[in-house]
C-alpha beads as a LAMMPS data file, in Angstrom:
LAMMPS data file: protein, C-alpha beads

405 atoms
404 bonds

1 atom types
1 bond types

-500.0 500.0 xlo xhi
-500.0 500.0 ylo yhi
-500.0 500.0 zlo zhi

Masses

1 110.0

Atoms # bond

1 1 1 175.718 -198.654 362.267
2 1 1 172.344 -197.027 362.957
3 1 1 169.336 -196.783 360.622
4 1 1 170.256 -193.309 359.369
5 1 1 173.738 -194.398 358.287
6 1 1 172.431 -197.582 356.656
7 1 1 169.826 -195.552 354.758
8 1 1 172.451 -193.044 353.582
9 1 1 174.806 -195.874 352.576
10 1 1 172.113 -197.603 350.501
11 1 1 170.995 -194.330 348.905
12 1 1 174.562 -193.545 347.848
13 1 1 175.641 -196.880 346.411
14 1 1 172.306 -197.884 344.883
15 1 1 172.223 -194.477 343.227
16 1 1 175.749 -194.771 341.853
17 1 1 175.060 -198.304 340.605
18 1 1 171.809 -197.488 338.784
19 1 1 172.409 -193.827 337.911
20 1 1 173.181 -194.199 334.210
21 1 1 170.194 -196.487 333.576
22 1 1 167.857 -194.179 335.518
23 1 1 169.132 -191.235 333.461
24 1 1 168.447 -193.016 330.134
25 1 1 165.007 -194.296 331.169
26 1 1 164.025 -190.869 332.545
27 1 1 165.195 -188.755 329.611
28 1 1 163.616 -191.070 327.020
29 1 1 160.379 -191.152 329.019
30 1 1 160.459 -187.365 329.215
31 1 1 160.674 -187.109 325.403
32 1 1 158.020 -189.775 324.789
33 1 1 155.357 -188.008 326.889
34 1 1 154.462 -185.693 323.994
35 1 1 154.956 -188.247 321.213
36 1 1 151.498 -187.728 319.705
37 1 1 151.682 -183.926 319.866
38 1 1 155.180 -183.824 318.313
39 1 1 154.241 -186.266 315.549
40 1 1 151.305 -184.076 314.576
41 1 1 153.765 -181.272 313.757
42 1 1 155.589 -183.231 311.050
43 1 1 153.012 -185.838 309.988
44 1 1 150.203 -183.852 308.320
45 1 1 148.683 -187.060 306.926
46 1 1 147.264 -187.783 310.373
47 1 1 144.542 -185.190 309.857
48 1 1 141.697 -184.499 307.437
49 1 1 139.108 -181.806 306.973
50 1 1 136.082 -182.677 309.167
51 1 1 132.778 -183.138 307.375
52 1 1 129.160 -183.445 308.422
53 1 1 128.710 -187.031 307.280
54 1 1 129.295 -190.545 308.604
55 1 1 132.544 -192.439 308.206
56 1 1 132.840 -195.249 305.679
57 1 1 132.138 -198.742 307.020
58 1 1 135.012 -201.111 307.988
59 1 1 134.637 -203.405 304.950
60 1 1 134.677 -200.425 302.580
61 1 1 137.895 -199.035 304.067
62 1 1 139.467 -202.499 304.253
63 1 1 138.900 -203.283 300.566
64 1 1 140.195 -199.865 299.458
65 1 1 143.324 -200.113 301.626
66 1 1 144.222 -203.666 300.635
67 1 1 145.332 -202.501 297.203
68 1 1 147.981 -200.348 298.930
69 1 1 149.194 -203.203 301.142
70 1 1 150.639 -205.496 298.509
71 1 1 147.861 -208.047 298.797
72 1 1 148.212 -208.362 302.585
73 1 1 144.852 -208.363 304.369
74 1 1 144.264 -205.721 307.051
75 1 1 143.720 -206.967 310.595
76 1 1 142.734 -203.679 312.263
77 1 1 141.025 -200.377 311.525
78 1 1 141.422 -197.375 313.818
79 1 1 138.768 -194.624 313.633
80 1 1 139.711 -191.337 315.320
81 1 1 138.106 -187.961 315.848
82 1 1 136.252 -186.209 313.020
83 1 1 139.408 -184.335 311.978
84 1 1 141.678 -187.410 312.112
85 1 1 142.577 -189.838 309.349
86 1 1 141.504 -193.449 309.754
87 1 1 144.336 -196.017 309.810
88 1 1 143.994 -199.435 308.231
89 1 1 146.799 -201.757 309.341
90 1 1 148.271 -205.201 309.191
91 1 1 150.488 -206.029 312.146
92 1 1 152.571 -209.216 312.228
93 1 1 153.197 -209.911 315.919
94 1 1 155.873 -212.564 315.386
95 1 1 158.014 -210.427 313.086
96 1 1 157.134 -207.082 314.652
97 1 1 156.312 -205.664 311.205
98 1 1 153.346 -203.501 310.308
99 1 1 151.900 -201.774 307.247
100 1 1 149.771 -198.717 308.003
101 1 1 147.555 -196.934 305.471
102 1 1 146.236 -193.470 306.392
103 1 1 142.920 -192.722 304.690
104 1 1 140.217 -190.104 304.550
105 1 1 137.376 -191.691 306.584
106 1 1 134.719 -189.866 304.531
107 1 1 135.914 -190.688 300.998
108 1 1 138.360 -193.588 301.420
109 1 1 141.141 -191.643 299.681
110 1 1 144.619 -192.936 300.581
111 1 1 146.695 -190.141 302.140
112 1 1 149.852 -191.944 303.195
113 1 1 151.288 -195.449 303.519
114 1 1 154.170 -196.490 305.756
115 1 1 155.930 -199.630 306.942
116 1 1 157.127 -199.968 310.526
117 1 1 159.446 -202.367 312.296
118 1 1 159.294 -202.542 316.078
119 1 1 162.776 -204.050 316.245
120 1 1 164.458 -201.249 314.274
121 1 1 165.352 -197.704 315.350
122 1 1 164.592 -196.048 311.999
123 1 1 161.709 -194.033 313.453
124 1 1 162.744 -191.417 316.031
125 1 1 160.074 -192.277 318.584
126 1 1 160.625 -196.001 318.067
127 1 1 164.304 -195.299 318.872
128 1 1 163.251 -193.419 322.015
129 1 1 160.833 -196.168 323.059
130 1 1 163.417 -198.920 322.519
131 1 1 165.801 -196.990 324.745
132 1 1 163.144 -196.462 327.386
133 1 1 162.091 -200.097 327.486
134 1 1 165.356 -201.939 326.890
135 1 1 168.307 -199.511 326.668
136 1 1 168.567 -200.296 322.911
137 1 1 169.545 -203.851 323.786
138 1 1 167.632 -206.977 322.686
139 1 1 164.390 -206.947 324.676
140 1 1 165.052 -210.244 326.533
141 1 1 168.276 -208.663 327.871
142 1 1 167.380 -205.000 328.220
143 1 1 163.941 -205.223 329.798
144 1 1 165.063 -207.106 332.946
145 1 1 167.870 -204.568 333.418
146 1 1 165.423 -201.667 333.148
147 1 1 162.987 -203.403 335.507
148 1 1 165.703 -203.895 338.136
149 1 1 166.843 -200.265 337.799
150 1 1 163.279 -198.968 338.243
151 1 1 162.819 -201.162 341.312
152 1 1 166.048 -199.719 342.750
153 1 1 164.818 -196.224 341.881
154 1 1 161.706 -196.784 344.006
155 1 1 164.014 -197.638 346.942
156 1 1 166.059 -194.517 346.173
157 1 1 162.932 -192.352 346.276
158 1 1 161.937 -193.772 349.660
159 1 1 165.435 -193.523 351.142
160 1 1 165.788 -190.028 349.670
161 1 1 162.635 -188.735 351.349
162 1 1 163.936 -190.134 354.657
163 1 1 167.240 -188.287 354.181
164 1 1 165.397 -185.114 353.188
165 1 1 163.077 -185.128 356.211
166 1 1 163.996 -182.152 358.455
167 1 1 165.268 -182.972 361.946
168 1 1 163.437 -179.952 363.341
169 1 1 160.648 -177.964 361.713
170 1 1 162.155 -174.594 362.538
171 1 1 162.237 -171.823 359.945
172 1 1 165.921 -172.028 359.036
173 1 1 165.756 -175.793 358.419
174 1 1 162.462 -175.503 356.543
175 1 1 163.992 -172.955 354.171
176 1 1 166.875 -175.321 353.386
177 1 1 164.441 -178.174 352.762
178 1 1 161.910 -176.342 350.594
179 1 1 163.889 -173.607 348.832
180 1 1 166.817 -173.475 346.414
181 1 1 169.426 -170.893 347.338
182 1 1 170.187 -169.525 343.884
183 1 1 172.760 -166.971 345.037
184 1 1 174.861 -169.581 346.832
185 1 1 177.959 -171.407 345.591
186 1 1 177.752 -174.050 342.853
187 1 1 178.162 -176.802 345.437
188 1 1 175.220 -175.522 347.498
189 1 1 172.993 -174.964 344.437
190 1 1 173.729 -178.476 343.188
191 1 1 172.841 -179.905 346.595
192 1 1 169.570 -177.953 346.665
193 1 1 168.670 -179.057 343.124
194 1 1 169.087 -182.685 344.189
195 1 1 167.460 -182.348 347.588
196 1 1 164.623 -179.869 347.021
197 1 1 163.564 -180.901 343.493
198 1 1 163.705 -184.542 344.573
199 1 1 161.199 -183.755 347.308
200 1 1 158.784 -181.825 345.059
201 1 1 158.680 -184.577 342.437
202 1 1 158.669 -187.478 344.904
203 1 1 154.997 -188.413 344.586
204 1 1 154.812 -188.046 340.784
205 1 1 158.002 -190.076 340.257
206 1 1 156.775 -192.740 342.665
207 1 1 153.546 -193.124 340.655
208 1 1 155.450 -193.250 337.338
209 1 1 157.873 -195.845 338.727
210 1 1 155.225 -198.072 340.339
211 1 1 153.081 -198.069 337.206
212 1 1 156.165 -198.837 335.109
213 1 1 156.944 -201.909 337.222
214 1 1 153.613 -203.408 336.094
215 1 1 155.199 -203.989 332.666
216 1 1 158.411 -205.455 334.109
217 1 1 157.273 -208.032 336.663
218 1 1 154.225 -210.297 336.562
219 1 1 154.513 -210.993 340.297
220 1 1 154.344 -207.251 340.986
221 1 1 151.433 -206.742 338.577
222 1 1 149.430 -209.538 340.195
223 1 1 150.305 -208.376 343.725
224 1 1 149.231 -204.815 342.981
225 1 1 145.876 -206.024 341.647
226 1 1 145.491 -208.331 344.661
227 1 1 146.015 -205.385 347.028
228 1 1 143.728 -202.984 345.140
229 1 1 140.934 -205.556 344.772
230 1 1 140.954 -206.665 348.391
231 1 1 142.472 -210.090 347.809
232 1 1 141.116 -211.110 344.388
233 1 1 143.298 -212.777 341.777
234 1 1 143.698 -211.054 338.440
235 1 1 142.847 -212.935 335.284
236 1 1 145.437 -212.353 332.608
237 1 1 144.431 -210.728 329.350
238 1 1 143.982 -213.244 326.545
239 1 1 142.858 -212.715 322.983
240 1 1 139.238 -213.724 322.603
241 1 1 138.665 -216.724 320.345
242 1 1 135.738 -217.899 318.271
243 1 1 134.247 -221.416 318.442
244 1 1 136.079 -223.299 315.681
245 1 1 133.806 -226.349 316.070
246 1 1 130.739 -224.431 314.907
247 1 1 129.573 -224.680 311.321
248 1 1 128.886 -221.668 309.200
249 1 1 130.509 -219.042 307.000
250 1 1 132.116 -215.825 308.103
251 1 1 130.419 -212.782 306.575
252 1 1 132.499 -209.562 306.449
253 1 1 129.276 -207.543 306.383
254 1 1 128.606 -208.736 309.946
255 1 1 131.495 -206.494 311.022
256 1 1 129.704 -203.512 309.476
257 1 1 126.466 -204.344 311.289
258 1 1 128.234 -204.712 314.642
259 1 1 130.181 -201.484 314.071
260 1 1 127.022 -199.492 313.252
261 1 1 125.254 -200.890 316.310
262 1 1 128.133 -199.958 318.647
263 1 1 128.421 -196.441 317.209
264 1 1 124.698 -195.897 317.792
265 1 1 124.851 -197.308 321.353
266 1 1 128.092 -195.753 322.668
267 1 1 127.611 -192.435 320.850
268 1 1 131.192 -192.238 319.534
269 1 1 133.068 -193.106 316.352
270 1 1 136.484 -193.291 318.044
271 1 1 136.829 -197.070 317.686
272 1 1 139.501 -199.697 317.043
273 1 1 138.145 -202.628 315.005
274 1 1 139.990 -205.971 315.069
275 1 1 139.357 -207.976 311.900
276 1 1 139.560 -211.785 312.069
277 1 1 142.295 -213.441 310.012
278 1 1 141.901 -217.048 311.150
279 1 1 138.841 -219.196 311.993
280 1 1 139.665 -218.887 315.711
281 1 1 139.882 -215.071 315.673
282 1 1 137.060 -213.028 317.159
283 1 1 135.646 -209.747 315.892
284 1 1 136.869 -207.121 318.360
285 1 1 135.953 -203.512 319.142
286 1 1 137.661 -201.081 321.506
287 1 1 135.529 -197.968 321.994
288 1 1 137.480 -194.945 323.286
289 1 1 135.133 -192.840 325.397
290 1 1 137.695 -190.135 326.218
291 1 1 139.993 -188.800 323.496
292 1 1 143.726 -188.991 324.204
293 1 1 143.471 -191.732 326.833
294 1 1 143.336 -195.516 326.824
295 1 1 141.719 -196.278 330.181
296 1 1 138.141 -195.151 329.580
297 1 1 137.086 -197.758 327.041
298 1 1 134.381 -200.273 326.306
299 1 1 135.738 -203.542 324.905
300 1 1 133.584 -205.971 322.963
301 1 1 134.432 -209.300 321.356
302 1 1 132.101 -211.420 319.208
303 1 1 132.294 -214.904 317.782
304 1 1 132.843 -214.454 314.048
305 1 1 130.191 -217.065 313.152
306 1 1 127.494 -216.854 315.823
307 1 1 128.177 -213.185 316.724
308 1 1 127.742 -214.114 320.397
309 1 1 129.556 -211.828 322.884
310 1 1 132.807 -213.269 324.290
311 1 1 134.576 -212.158 327.477
312 1 1 137.867 -213.275 328.988
313 1 1 137.150 -211.901 332.468
314 1 1 140.314 -209.733 332.528
315 1 1 140.292 -206.150 333.913
316 1 1 140.203 -204.838 330.321
317 1 1 137.104 -206.728 329.227
318 1 1 133.579 -205.273 328.984
319 1 1 132.238 -201.801 329.604
320 1 1 134.140 -199.235 331.629
321 1 1 131.108 -198.350 333.739
322 1 1 130.698 -202.006 334.761
323 1 1 134.350 -202.434 335.813
324 1 1 135.319 -202.698 339.492
325 1 1 137.548 -200.118 341.167
326 1 1 140.547 -202.459 340.872
327 1 1 139.809 -203.053 337.174
328 1 1 139.519 -199.319 336.509
329 1 1 142.823 -198.721 338.288
330 1 1 144.514 -201.346 336.134
331 1 1 143.026 -199.805 332.995
332 1 1 144.448 -196.434 334.099
333 1 1 147.960 -197.812 334.549
334 1 1 149.364 -196.754 331.159
335 1 1 147.751 -193.301 331.219
336 1 1 149.093 -192.737 334.740
337 1 1 152.532 -193.856 333.604
338 1 1 152.765 -191.371 330.710
339 1 1 150.777 -188.593 332.409
340 1 1 147.825 -188.677 329.988
341 1 1 145.223 -189.335 332.679
342 1 1 143.944 -185.715 332.747
343 1 1 145.258 -184.502 329.437
344 1 1 147.862 -181.795 328.800
345 1 1 148.196 -180.567 332.451
346 1 1 149.232 -183.998 333.723
347 1 1 151.417 -184.568 330.656
348 1 1 153.327 -181.377 331.488
349 1 1 153.649 -182.584 335.081
350 1 1 154.989 -185.969 333.932
351 1 1 157.383 -184.255 331.511
352 1 1 158.856 -181.982 334.191
353 1 1 159.061 -184.786 336.753
354 1 1 160.859 -187.065 334.270
355 1 1 163.273 -184.265 333.383
356 1 1 164.078 -183.743 337.062
357 1 1 164.373 -187.515 337.471
358 1 1 167.078 -187.511 334.778
359 1 1 168.930 -184.766 336.668
360 1 1 168.941 -186.576 340.028
361 1 1 171.697 -189.105 339.145
362 1 1 173.813 -186.216 337.793
363 1 1 173.444 -183.924 340.813
364 1 1 173.811 -186.905 343.147
365 1 1 177.072 -187.936 341.482
366 1 1 178.421 -184.377 341.767
367 1 1 177.609 -184.339 345.500
368 1 1 179.410 -187.658 346.026
369 1 1 182.404 -186.685 343.884
370 1 1 182.733 -183.322 345.648
371 1 1 182.820 -184.925 349.077
372 1 1 185.291 -187.602 347.997
373 1 1 187.593 -185.105 346.284
374 1 1 187.516 -182.763 349.277
375 1 1 188.372 -185.602 351.638
376 1 1 191.358 -186.653 349.526
377 1 1 192.579 -183.091 349.358
378 1 1 192.528 -182.769 353.128
379 1 1 194.224 -186.067 353.901
380 1 1 196.684 -186.137 350.982
381 1 1 200.403 -185.247 351.125
382 1 1 201.422 -181.651 350.625
383 1 1 203.056 -181.181 347.217
384 1 1 206.787 -180.354 347.247
385 1 1 206.156 -177.088 345.420
386 1 1 203.953 -175.808 348.221
387 1 1 206.324 -176.603 351.044
388 1 1 207.919 -173.545 352.655
389 1 1 211.699 -173.439 352.682
390 1 1 213.085 -174.034 356.158
391 1 1 216.217 -171.955 356.841
392 1 1 219.279 -174.001 357.670
393 1 1 220.901 -172.823 360.900
394 1 1 224.664 -173.477 360.907
395 1 1 226.018 -175.383 363.840
396 1 1 228.089 -173.249 366.228
397 1 1 230.818 -174.840 368.270
398 1 1 230.413 -174.202 371.969
399 1 1 232.964 -171.790 373.466
400 1 1 235.874 -173.361 375.314
401 1 1 235.678 -173.172 379.040
402 1 1 238.194 -170.866 380.746
403 1 1 240.998 -172.618 382.535
404 1 1 241.333 -171.671 386.196
405 1 1 244.826 -171.609 387.486

Bonds

1 1 1 2
2 1 2 3
3 1 3 4
4 1 4 5
5 1 5 6
6 1 6 7
7 1 7 8
8 1 8 9
9 1 9 10
10 1 10 11
11 1 11 12
12 1 12 13
13 1 13 14
14 1 14 15
15 1 15 16
16 1 16 17
17 1 17 18
18 1 18 19
19 1 19 20
20 1 20 21
21 1 21 22
22 1 22 23
23 1 23 24
24 1 24 25
25 1 25 26
26 1 26 27
27 1 27 28
28 1 28 29
29 1 29 30
30 1 30 31
31 1 31 32
32 1 32 33
33 1 33 34
34 1 34 35
35 1 35 36
36 1 36 37
37 1 37 38
38 1 38 39
39 1 39 40
40 1 40 41
41 1 41 42
42 1 42 43
43 1 43 44
44 1 44 45
45 1 45 46
46 1 46 47
47 1 47 48
48 1 48 49
49 1 49 50
50 1 50 51
51 1 51 52
52 1 52 53
53 1 53 54
54 1 54 55
55 1 55 56
56 1 56 57
57 1 57 58
58 1 58 59
59 1 59 60
60 1 60 61
61 1 61 62
62 1 62 63
63 1 63 64
64 1 64 65
65 1 65 66
66 1 66 67
67 1 67 68
68 1 68 69
69 1 69 70
70 1 70 71
71 1 71 72
72 1 72 73
73 1 73 74
74 1 74 75
75 1 75 76
76 1 76 77
77 1 77 78
78 1 78 79
79 1 79 80
80 1 80 81
81 1 81 82
82 1 82 83
83 1 83 84
84 1 84 85
85 1 85 86
86 1 86 87
87 1 87 88
88 1 88 89
89 1 89 90
90 1 90 91
91 1 91 92
92 1 92 93
93 1 93 94
94 1 94 95
95 1 95 96
96 1 96 97
97 1 97 98
98 1 98 99
99 1 99 100
100 1 100 101
101 1 101 102
102 1 102 103
103 1 103 104
104 1 104 105
105 1 105 106
106 1 106 107
107 1 107 108
108 1 108 109
109 1 109 110
110 1 110 111
111 1 111 112
112 1 112 113
113 1 113 114
114 1 114 115
115 1 115 116
116 1 116 117
117 1 117 118
118 1 118 119
119 1 119 120
120 1 120 121
121 1 121 122
122 1 122 123
123 1 123 124
124 1 124 125
125 1 125 126
126 1 126 127
127 1 127 128
128 1 128 129
129 1 129 130
130 1 130 131
131 1 131 132
132 1 132 133
133 1 133 134
134 1 134 135
135 1 135 136
136 1 136 137
137 1 137 138
138 1 138 139
139 1 139 140
140 1 140 141
141 1 141 142
142 1 142 143
143 1 143 144
144 1 144 145
145 1 145 146
146 1 146 147
147 1 147 148
148 1 148 149
149 1 149 150
150 1 150 151
151 1 151 152
152 1 152 153
153 1 153 154
154 1 154 155
155 1 155 156
156 1 156 157
157 1 157 158
158 1 158 159
159 1 159 160
160 1 160 161
161 1 161 162
162 1 162 163
163 1 163 164
164 1 164 165
165 1 165 166
166 1 166 167
167 1 167 168
168 1 168 169
169 1 169 170
170 1 170 171
171 1 171 172
172 1 172 173
173 1 173 174
174 1 174 175
175 1 175 176
176 1 176 177
177 1 177 178
178 1 178 179
179 1 179 180
180 1 180 181
181 1 181 182
182 1 182 183
183 1 183 184
184 1 184 185
185 1 185 186
186 1 186 187
187 1 187 188
188 1 188 189
189 1 189 190
190 1 190 191
191 1 191 192
192 1 192 193
193 1 193 194
194 1 194 195
195 1 195 196
196 1 196 197
197 1 197 198
198 1 198 199
199 1 199 200
200 1 200 201
201 1 201 202
202 1 202 203
203 1 203 204
204 1 204 205
205 1 205 206
206 1 206 207
207 1 207 208
208 1 208 209
209 1 209 210
210 1 210 211
211 1 211 212
212 1 212 213
213 1 213 214
214 1 214 215
215 1 215 216
216 1 216 217
217 1 217 218
218 1 218 219
219 1 219 220
220 1 220 221
221 1 221 222
222 1 222 223
223 1 223 224
224 1 224 225
225 1 225 226
226 1 226 227
227 1 227 228
228 1 228 229
229 1 229 230
230 1 230 231
231 1 231 232
232 1 232 233
233 1 233 234
234 1 234 235
235 1 235 236
236 1 236 237
237 1 237 238
238 1 238 239
239 1 239 240
240 1 240 241
241 1 241 242
242 1 242 243
243 1 243 244
244 1 244 245
245 1 245 246
246 1 246 247
247 1 247 248
248 1 248 249
249 1 249 250
250 1 250 251
251 1 251 252
252 1 252 253
253 1 253 254
254 1 254 255
255 1 255 256
256 1 256 257
257 1 257 258
258 1 258 259
259 1 259 260
260 1 260 261
261 1 261 262
262 1 262 263
263 1 263 264
264 1 264 265
265 1 265 266
266 1 266 267
267 1 267 268
268 1 268 269
269 1 269 270
270 1 270 271
271 1 271 272
272 1 272 273
273 1 273 274
274 1 274 275
275 1 275 276
276 1 276 277
277 1 277 278
278 1 278 279
279 1 279 280
280 1 280 281
281 1 281 282
282 1 282 283
283 1 283 284
284 1 284 285
285 1 285 286
286 1 286 287
287 1 287 288
288 1 288 289
289 1 289 290
290 1 290 291
291 1 291 292
292 1 292 293
293 1 293 294
294 1 294 295
295 1 295 296
296 1 296 297
297 1 297 298
298 1 298 299
299 1 299 300
300 1 300 301
301 1 301 302
302 1 302 303
303 1 303 304
304 1 304 305
305 1 305 306
306 1 306 307
307 1 307 308
308 1 308 309
309 1 309 310
310 1 310 311
311 1 311 312
312 1 312 313
313 1 313 314
314 1 314 315
315 1 315 316
316 1 316 317
317 1 317 318
318 1 318 319
319 1 319 320
320 1 320 321
321 1 321 322
322 1 322 323
323 1 323 324
324 1 324 325
325 1 325 326
326 1 326 327
327 1 327 328
328 1 328 329
329 1 329 330
330 1 330 331
331 1 331 332
332 1 332 333
333 1 333 334
334 1 334 335
335 1 335 336
336 1 336 337
337 1 337 338
338 1 338 339
339 1 339 340
340 1 340 341
341 1 341 342
342 1 342 343
343 1 343 344
344 1 344 345
345 1 345 346
346 1 346 347
347 1 347 348
348 1 348 349
349 1 349 350
350 1 350 351
351 1 351 352
352 1 352 353
353 1 353 354
354 1 354 355
355 1 355 356
356 1 356 357
357 1 357 358
358 1 358 359
359 1 359 360
360 1 360 361
361 1 361 362
362 1 362 363
363 1 363 364
364 1 364 365
365 1 365 366
366 1 366 367
367 1 367 368
368 1 368 369
369 1 369 370
370 1 370 371
371 1 371 372
372 1 372 373
373 1 373 374
374 1 374 375
375 1 375 376
376 1 376 377
377 1 377 378
378 1 378 379
379 1 379 380
380 1 380 381
381 1 381 382
382 1 382 383
383 1 383 384
384 1 384 385
385 1 385 386
386 1 386 387
387 1 387 388
388 1 388 389
389 1 389 390
390 1 390 391
391 1 391 392
392 1 392 393
393 1 393 394
394 1 394 395
395 1 395 396
396 1 396 397
397 1 397 398
398 1 398 399
399 1 399 400
400 1 400 401
401 1 401 402
402 1 402 403
403 1 403 404
404 1 404 405
């Protein structure tokens, strides 16, 4: 068996084996691309009327929101654009539960309060995300299955481009490779949809798949960083911690002073503030320098007593402008994965590519089924009803020989 046959064999059976999972992961990813834009259509509490005045300070918003949270203390405050509501939240990582209070950042008026559970499917986009990440199975079971399917899909993309590659670059073959023959039979159109659309989305789907594998396998994540950094090891992200041996008293107003200083320095109010709950917790700030993305950020952590800067040395720590090329690439991973890297144009591209990705297992199955069915039809027995009647010729006795006297 030569390389071409082995490649075709692997493409067929790997595709049949992972097709359903690839379809689910692709279609849910396709829907999730525009999660923020779709939510804005039916969640009016996300927005406020912009005003020409500064936002309220973190401690002011925290104290006003706490009354709406049943006595639970907030552990984060998310400031958005001037026309966006601020969210004050308490997220319990162990239980996966969160309480989110939407407030007017100028007046502190509570607009909406909601409780979320990461383990439930009550919210539509949480349902979609659970399907995308774990096929609606428990995460310890579903995530490894999804990771394996995505890894197989990368092999399918590579084997598919090898199968697509024209033997000769003459005009007739080029037309078959780059164009869909819409006026042809269903079988031919289905083949073109699989073959041609697979080629046009190859690069985008490869990027989406490779960036998705970062969340599935630590060995892959570390290897990718090692390659992009020229052989450097990646330090894992860890929550910054304060010095618990130091003496002193935590002052909530210190958060306000740090917040005001960062706003004045980074020239933006689009900030996530992490509030300390325990003596070991640090005061954290994530400054979003480009709206709608997560990669272009400055991240600061301070000891809650001494207010000294803390860094963990991971690719996500510190200022964006000071990050290495490998660190910037790692920061871009999520935005590349969902197509948010250059805003709406790349989101549309990711949406269309994911939609085509969901169609590939379907068109591929139809191609395989058509060939198998045709083969059986050719080699199978002819039904009795289709047999032609063969006329029965009566036997005739040979004539007696004449006797010669």
